[in-house]
C-alpha positions as YAML, in Angstrom:
chain: A
units: angstrom
residues:
- id: 1
  name: UNK
  ca: [-15.54, -25.54, 17.60]
- id: 2
  name: UNK
  ca: [-13.30, -26.09, 14.62]
- id: 3
  name: UNK
  ca: [-10.56, -23.50, 13.91]
- id: 4
  name: UNK
  ca: [-10.92, -21.29, 10.91]
- id: 5
  name: UNK
  ca: [-8.97, -22.61, 8.00]
- id: 6
  name: UNK
  ca: [-6.56, -20.33, 5.93]
- id: 7
  name: UNK
  ca: [-8.69, -21.15, 2.87]
- id: 8
  name: UNK
  ca: [-11.93, -20.23, 4.52]
- id: 9
  name: UNK
  ca: [-10.38, -17.00, 5.79]
- id: 10
  name: UNK
  ca: [-9.03, -16.00, 2.34]
- id: 11
  name: UNK
  ca: [-12.43, -16.79, 0.74]
- id: 12
  name: UNK
  ca: [-14.21, -14.60, 3.29]
- id: 13
  name: UNK
  ca: [-11.61, -11.78, 2.87]
- id: 14
  name: UNK
  ca: [-12.21, -11.78, -0.94]
- id: 15
  name: UNK
  ca: [-15.68, -10.49, -0.14]
- id: 16
  name: UNK
  ca: [-14.34, -7.63, 1.97]
- id: 17
  name: UNK
  ca: [-13.82, -4.79, -0.64]
- id: 18
  name: UNK
  ca: [-10.77, -2.63, -0.12]
- id: 19
  name: UNK
  ca: [-8.93, 0.23, -1.78]
- id: 20
  name: UNK
  ca: [-5.91, -0.82, -3.76]
- id: 21
  name: UNK
  ca: [-2.60, 0.93, -2.68]
- id: 22
  name: UNK
  ca: [0.97, 0.86, -3.57]
- id: 23
  name: UNK
  ca: [3.14, 1.24, -0.52]
- id: 24
  name: UNK
  ca: [6.55, 2.75, -1.24]
- id: 25
  name: UNK
  ca: [9.72, 3.56, 0.65]
- id: 26
  name: UNK
  ca: [13.23, 4.92, -0.06]
- id: 27
  name: UNK
  ca: [16.40, 5.40, 1.98]
- id: 28
  name: UNK
  ca: [19.29, 3.40, 3.29]
- id: 29
  name: UNK
  ca: [17.24, 0.15, 2.96]
- id: 30
  name: UNK
  ca: [16.63, 0.86, -0.71]
- id: 31
  name: UNK
  ca: [13.74, 2.03, -2.86]
- id: 32
  name: UNK
  ca: [10.87, -0.47, -2.87]
- id: 33
  name: UNK
  ca: [7.19, -0.66, -3.44]
- id: 34
  name: UNK
  ca: [4.50, -3.26, -3.32]
- id: 35
  name: UNK
  ca: [0.75, -3.54, -3.80]
- id: 36
  name: UNK
  ca: [-1.34, -3.73, -0.56]
- id: 37
  name: UNK
  ca: [-4.99, -3.67, 0.38]
- id: 38
  name: UNK
  ca: [-4.61, -4.14, 4.12]
- id: 39
  name: UNK
  ca: [-4.45, -0.36, 4.95]
- id: 40
  name: UNK
  ca: [-6.82, 1.47, 7.20]
- id: 41
  name: UNK
  ca: [-7.06, 4.65, 9.45]
- id: 42
  name: UNK
  ca: [-6.31, 4.09, 13.13]
- id: 43
  name: UNK
  ca: [-6.84, 7.58, 14.65]
- id: 44
  name: UNK
  ca: [-6.98, 11.22, 13.64]
- id: 45
  name: UNK
  ca: [-5.18, 12.47, 16.65]
- id: 46
  name: UNK
  ca: [-2.31, 11.99, 15.85]
- id: 47
  name: UNK
  ca: [-3.21, 11.07, 12.19]
- id: 48
  name: UNK
  ca: [-2.04, 7.50, 11.87]
- id: 49
  name: UNK
  ca: [-2.52, 4.61, 9.33]
- id: 50
  name: UNK
  ca: [-2.22, 0.82, 9.85]
- id: 51
  name: UNK
  ca: [-0.41, -0.97, 6.98]
- id: 52
  name: UNK
  ca: [-0.07, -4.75, 6.94]
- id: 53
  name: UNK
  ca: [2.70, -6.36, 4.72]
- id: 54
  name: UNK
  ca: [3.92, -9.88, 4.42]
- id: 55
  name: UNK
  ca: [7.13, -10.41, 6.42]
- id: 56
  name: UNK
  ca: [8.71, -12.03, 3.35]
- id: 57
  name: UNK
  ca: [8.20, -8.97, 1.26]
- id: 58
  name: UNK
  ca: [11.45, -6.99, 0.29]
- id: 59
  name: UNK
  ca: [9.40, -3.88, 0.95]
- id: 60
  name: UNK
  ca: [8.83, -4.97, 4.57]
- id: 61
  name: UNK
  ca: [12.44, -5.08, 5.34]
- id: 62
  name: UNK
  ca: [13.16, -1.76, 3.53]
- id: 63
  name: UNK
  ca: [10.38, 0.01, 5.36]
- id: 64
  name: UNK
  ca: [11.81, -1.20, 8.74]
- id: 65
  name: UNK
  ca: [15.25, 0.01, 7.71]
- id: 66
  name: UNK
  ca: [14.16, 3.31, 6.12]
- id: 67
  name: UNK
  ca: [11.70, 4.21, 8.85]
- id: 68
  name: UNK
  ca: [9.26, 5.76, 6.32]
- id: 69
  name: UNK
  ca: [6.55, 4.79, 3.89]
- id: 70
  name: UNK
  ca: [4.04, 6.29, 1.48]
- id: 71
  name: UNK
  ca: [0.56, 4.85, 0.91]
- id: 72
  name: UNK
  ca: [-0.46, 5.72, -2.63]
- id: 73
  name: UNK
  ca: [-4.25, 5.10, -2.97]
- id: 74
  name: UNK
  ca: [-4.65, 4.11, -6.57]
- id: 75
  name: UNK
  ca: [-7.12, 5.69, -9.03]
- id: 76
  name: UNK
  ca: [-9.28, 3.62, -11.24]
- id: 77
  name: UNK
  ca: [-6.96, 3.60, -14.15]
- id: 78
  name: UNK
  ca: [-4.01, 2.06, -12.14]
- id: 79
  name: UNK
  ca: [-5.01, -1.49, -12.42]
- id: 80
  name: UNK
  ca: [-2.02, -2.42, -14.53]
- id: 81
  name: UNK
  ca: [0.37, -0.56, -12.24]
- id: 82
  name: UNK
  ca: [-1.11, -2.43, -9.30]
- id: 83
  name: UNK
  ca: [-0.39, -5.73, -10.97]
- id: 84
  name: UNK
  ca: [3.23, -4.61, -11.82]
- id: 85
  name: UNK
  ca: [3.89, -3.69, -8.09]
- id: 86
  name: UNK
  ca: [2.22, -7.01, -7.12]
- id: 87
  name: UNK
  ca: [4.87, -8.72, -9.11]
- id: 88
  name: UNK
  ca: [2.31, -10.30, -11.46]
- id: 89
  name: UNK
  ca: [3.51, -8.97, -14.81]
- id: 90
  name: UNK
  ca: [7.30, -9.90, -14.67]
- id: 91
  name: UNK
  ca: [8.54, -6.61, -13.41]
- id: 92
  name: UNK
  ca: [10.18, -8.36, -10.49]
- id: 93
  name: UNK
  ca: [12.96, -5.96, -9.62]
- id: 94
  name: UNK
  ca: [12.25, -2.96, -7.46]
- id: 95
  name: UNK
  ca: [13.87, -0.59, -9.90]
- id: 96
  name: UNK
  ca: [11.84, -2.04, -12.86]
- id: 97
  name: UNK
  ca: [8.54, -1.34, -11.04]
- id: 98
  name: UNK
  ca: [9.31, 2.43, -10.71]
- id: 99
  name: UNK
  ca: [9.88, 2.63, -14.52]
- id: 100
  name: UNK
  ca: [6.07, 2.70, -14.73]
- id: 101
  name: UNK
  ca: [4.01, 5.70, -13.54]
- id: 102
  name: UNK
  ca: [5.19, 9.16, -12.74]
- id: 103
  name: UNK
  ca: [6.99, 9.36, -9.31]
- id: 104
  name: UNK
  ca: [7.85, 12.36, -7.22]
- id: 105
  name: UNK
  ca: [8.51, 13.06, -3.53]
- id: 106
  name: UNK
  ca: [6.98, 14.92, -0.61]
- id: 107
  name: UNK
  ca: [8.29, 15.43, 2.86]
- id: 108
  name: UNK
  ca: [9.56, 11.97, 3.84]
- id: 109
  name: UNK
  ca: [11.41, 11.26, 0.46]
- id: 110
  name: UNK
  ca: [9.33, 8.05, -0.20]
- id: 111
  name: UNK
  ca: [8.13, 7.77, -3.79]
- id: 112
  name: UNK
  ca: [4.76, 9.38, -4.41]
- id: 113
  name: UNK
  ca: [2.67, 8.52, -7.43]
- id: 114
  name: UNK
  ca: [1.94, 11.85, -9.17]
- id: 115
  name: UNK
  ca: [-1.64, 10.92, -10.04]
- id: 116
  name: UNK
  ca: [-2.67, 8.82, -7.08]
- id: 117
  name: UNK
  ca: [-6.30, 9.45, -5.72]
- id: 118
  name: UNK
  ca: [-4.80, 10.11, -2.37]
- id: 119
  name: UNK
  ca: [-1.27, 10.03, -0.94]
- id: 120
  name: UNK
  ca: [-0.37, 9.48, 2.78]
- id: 121
  name: UNK
  ca: [3.36, 10.34, 3.28]
- id: 122
  name: UNK
  ca: [4.38, 8.81, 6.62]
- id: 123
  name: UNK
  ca: [7.08, 8.05, 9.20]
- id: 124
  name: UNK
  ca: [7.09, 4.67, 10.70]
- id: 125
  name: UNK
  ca: [5.86, 4.69, 14.27]
- id: 126
  name: UNK
  ca: [5.39, 1.30, 15.94]
- id: 127
  name: UNK
  ca: [5.28, -2.12, 14.35]
- id: 128
  name: UNK
  ca: [4.31, -5.63, 15.48]
- id: 129
  name: UNK
  ca: [4.71, -9.06, 13.99]
- id: 130
  name: UNK
  ca: [1.42, -11.03, 13.72]
- id: 131
  name: UNK
  ca: [1.64, -14.44, 11.97]
- id: 132
  name: UNK
  ca: [3.07, -13.90, 8.46]
- id: 133
  name: UNK
  ca: [2.73, -10.20, 8.44]
- id: 134
  name: UNK
  ca: [4.05, -7.05, 10.06]
- id: 135
  name: UNK
  ca: [1.54, -4.53, 11.14]
- id: 136
  name: UNK
  ca: [3.02, -1.09, 10.77]
- id: 137
  name: UNK
  ca: [1.59, 2.04, 12.45]
- id: 138
  name: UNK
  ca: [2.51, 4.97, 10.24]
- id: 139
  name: UNK
  ca: [2.37, 8.65, 11.48]
- id: 140
  name: UNK
  ca: [1.09, 10.74, 8.62]
- id: 141
  name: UNK
  ca: [3.29, 13.76, 7.82]
- id: 142
  name: UNK
  ca: [1.62, 14.93, 4.66]
- id: 143
  name: UNK
  ca: [-1.62, 14.19, 2.62]
- id: 144
  name: UNK
  ca: [-2.37, 14.95, -0.87]
- id: 145
  name: UNK
  ca: [-5.90, 14.46, -2.42]
- id: 146
  name: UNK
  ca: [-6.70, 14.53, -6.10]
- id: 147
  name: UNK
  ca: [-10.16, 16.04, -6.42]
- id: 148
  name: UNK
  ca: [-12.79, 13.87, -8.12]
- id: 149
  name: UNK
  ca: [-10.53, 10.85, -8.53]
- id: 150
  name: UNK
  ca: [-12.28, 7.51, -9.09]
- id: 151
  name: UNK
  ca: [-10.58, 4.97, -6.75]
- id: 152
  name: UNK
  ca: [-9.54, 1.37, -7.64]
- id: 153
  name: UNK
  ca: [-11.16, -1.28, -5.42]
- id: 154
  name: UNK
  ca: [-10.26, -4.96, -5.01]
- id: 155
  name: UNK
  ca: [-13.32, -7.15, -4.43]
- id: 156
  name: UNK
  ca: [-13.95, -10.79, -5.12]
- id: 157
  name: UNK
  ca: [-10.47, -11.17, -6.39]
- id: 158
  name: UNK
  ca: [-10.72, -8.63, -9.14]
- id: 159
  name: UNK
  ca: [-10.50, -4.84, -9.70]
- id: 160
  name: UNK
  ca: [-13.55, -2.54, -9.66]
- id: 161
  name: UNK
  ca: [-13.89, 1.21, -10.05]
- id: 162
  name: UNK
  ca: [-15.45, 3.26, -7.31]
- id: 163
  name: UNK
  ca: [-16.91, 6.38, -9.01]
- id: 164
  name: UNK
  ca: [-15.57, 9.73, -8.09]
- id: 165
  name: UNK
  ca: [-17.75, 11.69, -5.59]
...
């Protein structure tokens, strides 16, 4: 059997729809944020998320140093903000990215997007290195849900709107 190529894997993953998130952190390691779609729930007891970030990301190193992160699930109108935090629109510096959107804080002190569809404010639990990425297990300290928010989805290499419930 032939091993699965990186190209084949990426093509298949493009067909796996996912919520678009901005993962943020702040503390001694600095204030950073990046766009991520590799986020999922692990368990509800204790409430824990799994967040995968490229090891070369500045946000990755900052999360490790700060020991906290916030997953901001983007609403349908955040497609431009997602591209900014992905570094696609020339806002390369971490400080420049936070000039866009309205930011506040909850219990951990990580930046929270004021109008995010959902916010998971977390402390870093375990992490493990897998290939090019770090898998973070994040213990959820606080959740904020915006009622009736339409969510931004990444599918087939483009943004889509998932209607509000």
